[in-house]
C-alpha positions in Angstrom: -87.9 -117.1 -46.1 -85.6 -116.6 -43.1 -84.0 -113.4 -42.1 -82.4 -111.3 -39.1 -83.7 -108.4 -37.6 -81.1 -105.5 -37.1 -81.8 -101.9 -35.7 -78.9 -99.1 -37.5 -79.6 -96.0 -35.8 -82.5 -96.0 -34.9 -84.1 -97.5 -38.4 -85.1 -101.3 -38.4 -84.3 -103.6 -41.1 -85.2 -107.3 -41.5 -82.1 -108.9 -43.9 -82.9 -112.2 -45.6 -80.2 -115.2 -45.2 -78.2 -116.3 -47.6 -76.1 -119.7 -47.7 -72.0 -118.9 -48.4 -71.6 -123.2 -47.8 -73.2 -125.5 -46.8 -72.0 -124.4 -42.8 -72.4 -120.5 -43.1 -74.9 -118.2 -43.9 -74.9 -114.1 -43.7 -77.8 -111.4 -43.8 -77.6 -110.1 -47.1 -77.4 -105.9 -46.2 -78.2 -104.2 -49.4 -78.6 -100.3 -49.5 -79.3 -99.9 -52.9 -82.7 -98.6 -53.2 -82.6 -97.9 -49.4 -82.3 -93.7 -49.4 -82.8 -93.2 -45.9 -80.7 -95.7 -44.6 -78.1 -94.1 -46.7 -78.1 -90.6 -45.7 -78.2 -91.8 -41.8 -75.5 -94.2 -42.2 -73.4 -91.6 -43.8 -74.4 -88.8 -41.5 -73.4 -90.7 -38.5 -70.5 -92.2 -39.9 -69.2 -88.6 -40.6 -69.8 -87.6 -37.1 -67.4 -90.5 -36.2 -64.4 -90.5 -39.1 -61.2 -88.4 -39.1 -60.9 -85.4 -41.7 -60.4 -86.3 -45.1 -60.2 -84.7 -48.3 -61.5 -87.5 -50.8 -63.8 -91.2 -49.8 -63.0 -94.2 -52.1 -65.1 -97.4 -52.3 -64.9 -100.5 -54.1 -67.7 -100.9 -56.9 -70.5 -101.3 -56.4 -72.3 -102.1 -52.8 -70.7 -99.2 -50.9 -71.5 -96.7 -53.9 -74.4 -95.0 -52.0 -72.6 -94.6 -48.8 -69.4 -93.5 -50.9 -71.8 -91.1 -52.9 -73.6 -90.2 -49.9 -70.5 -89.4 -47.3 -69.0 -87.4 -50.0 -72.1 -85.2 -50.6 -72.9 -84.2 -47.0 -69.1 -83.8 -46.5 -66.1 -83.7 -48.2 -67.6 -83.1 -52.0 -64.9 -85.9 -53.4 -65.3 -89.5 -54.1 -63.9 -92.2 -56.5 -64.8 -95.8 -56.9 -62.4 -98.4 -57.4 -64.0 -100.2 -61.0 -63.9 -104.0 -61.2 -62.9 -104.1 -64.9 -61.1 -101.5 -66.8 -63.1 -99.1 -68.9 -62.2 -97.8 -72.0 -61.7 -94.0 -70.3 -59.2 -95.2 -67.7 -55.3 -94.3 -69.0 -53.0 -96.6 -67.2 -54.9 -98.3 -64.9 -53.8 -99.6 -61.8 -55.5 -102.7 -59.9 -55.0 -105.6 -57.5 -57.0 -108.7 -56.5 -59.5 -109.2 -54.1 -61.3 -112.5 -52.6 -64.6 -111.5 -50.8 -67.2 -113.5 -48.4 -69.4 -112.3 -50.8 -68.2 -112.8 -54.1 -67.5 -116.6 -55.3 -64.5 -115.8 -57.7 -61.8 -113.7 -57.7 -61.8 -110.2 -58.8 -59.7 -107.1 -59.6 -60.0 -103.5 -58.5 -59.1 -100.9 -60.6 -58.0 -97.0 -60.6 -57.3 -95.1 -63.7 -54.6 -92.0 -64.2 -57.0 -89.5 -63.3 -58.4 -91.0 -60.3 -54.6 -91.7 -59.1 -53.8 -88.3 -60.2 -56.8 -86.8 -57.9 -56.1 -89.0 -54.8 -52.0 -88.6 -54.8 -51.0 -86.4 -51.0 -54.7 -86.3 -50.7 -56.1 -87.9 -47.1 -58.5 -90.9 -48.2 -61.3 -92.3 -46.2 -62.2 -96.0 -47.4 -66.0 -97.1 -47.0 -67.8 -100.0 -47.4 -71.3 -100.8 -47.0 -70.0 -104.3 -44.6 -66.6 -105.3 -43.6 -66.5 -109.2 -42.6 -63.0 -110.8 -43.5 -61.7 -107.7 -45.1 -60.6 -108.7 -47.8 -62.0 -106.6 -49.9 -61.1 -103.5 -47.3 -57.4 -104.8 -47.8 -57.5 -104.5 -51.8 -58.8 -101.3 -51.6 -55.9 -100.4 -49.2 -53.1 -101.8 -51.0 -55.0 -100.2 -54.3 -54.7 -96.6 -52.5 -51.8 -96.8 -51.1 -50.6 -97.0 -54.9 -51.8 -93.8 -55.6 -49.3 -92.1 -52.8 -52.9 -91.0 -51.0 -52.2 -91.0 -47.1 -55.1 -93.5 -45.7 -56.7 -91.6 -42.4 -59.7 -94.5 -42.0 -61.7 -97.1 -42.8 -65.6 -96.9 -42.5 -68.4 -99.3 -42.9 -72.4 -99.4 -42.1 -71.6 -102.7 -40.4 -68.6 -104.9 -39.1 -69.6 -108.5 -40.0 -68.5 -111.2 -37.6 -64.7 -110.9 -36.6 -64.8 -107.3 -37.6 -66.2 -106.4 -34.5 -63.7 -107.2 -32.8 -60.8 -104.8 -35.5 -59.8 -101.4 -33.7 -59.1 -100.0 -37.2 -62.3 -99.7 -38.7 -65.4 -97.4 -37.3 -68.7 -98.9 -38.3 -72.1 -97.9 -36.7 -73.3 -101.5 -35.5 -72.6 -105.2 -35.4 -73.8 -108.1 -37.6 -73.5 -111.7 -36.9 -72.5 -114.7 -39.0 -75.0 -117.3 -39.1 -73.2 -121.0 -38.2 -75.2 -123.9 -39.0 
């Protein structure tokens, strides 16, 4: 098993590498089940991000971080869903293409979340920002609510994302070209 060792805010992790295609591998950073990483990453990101009223992420891998940042900070969070649920009245949606997902996806917010976000200062968060496609889709969706996006944050910036000046992140994650 091919792995990549990383240190994030003093926590060592060994990330398993997976092929995206015949020319590129990525190291998979999975926060699900890693409570220590989730708590530390949330704490450290909250020290760096602007003031906000609500934290927003896309389903699913950013949910633990989003929840923990809201728990430690503003006490409000919203998750953009990948499908429309029966309880989502008058949903709004956007399309997203991500490096870690093979097919085109959609993100949705229901009417209750739209109303909650309207006029609020919103912080967008994800576990990893790579191409920025998922973040862009989330931003487009949140802008439709009338919210004010005040920042974008992630635990890791993968590949060229490390050179962006519009995101706050804790550590860099390289891409592995074959």
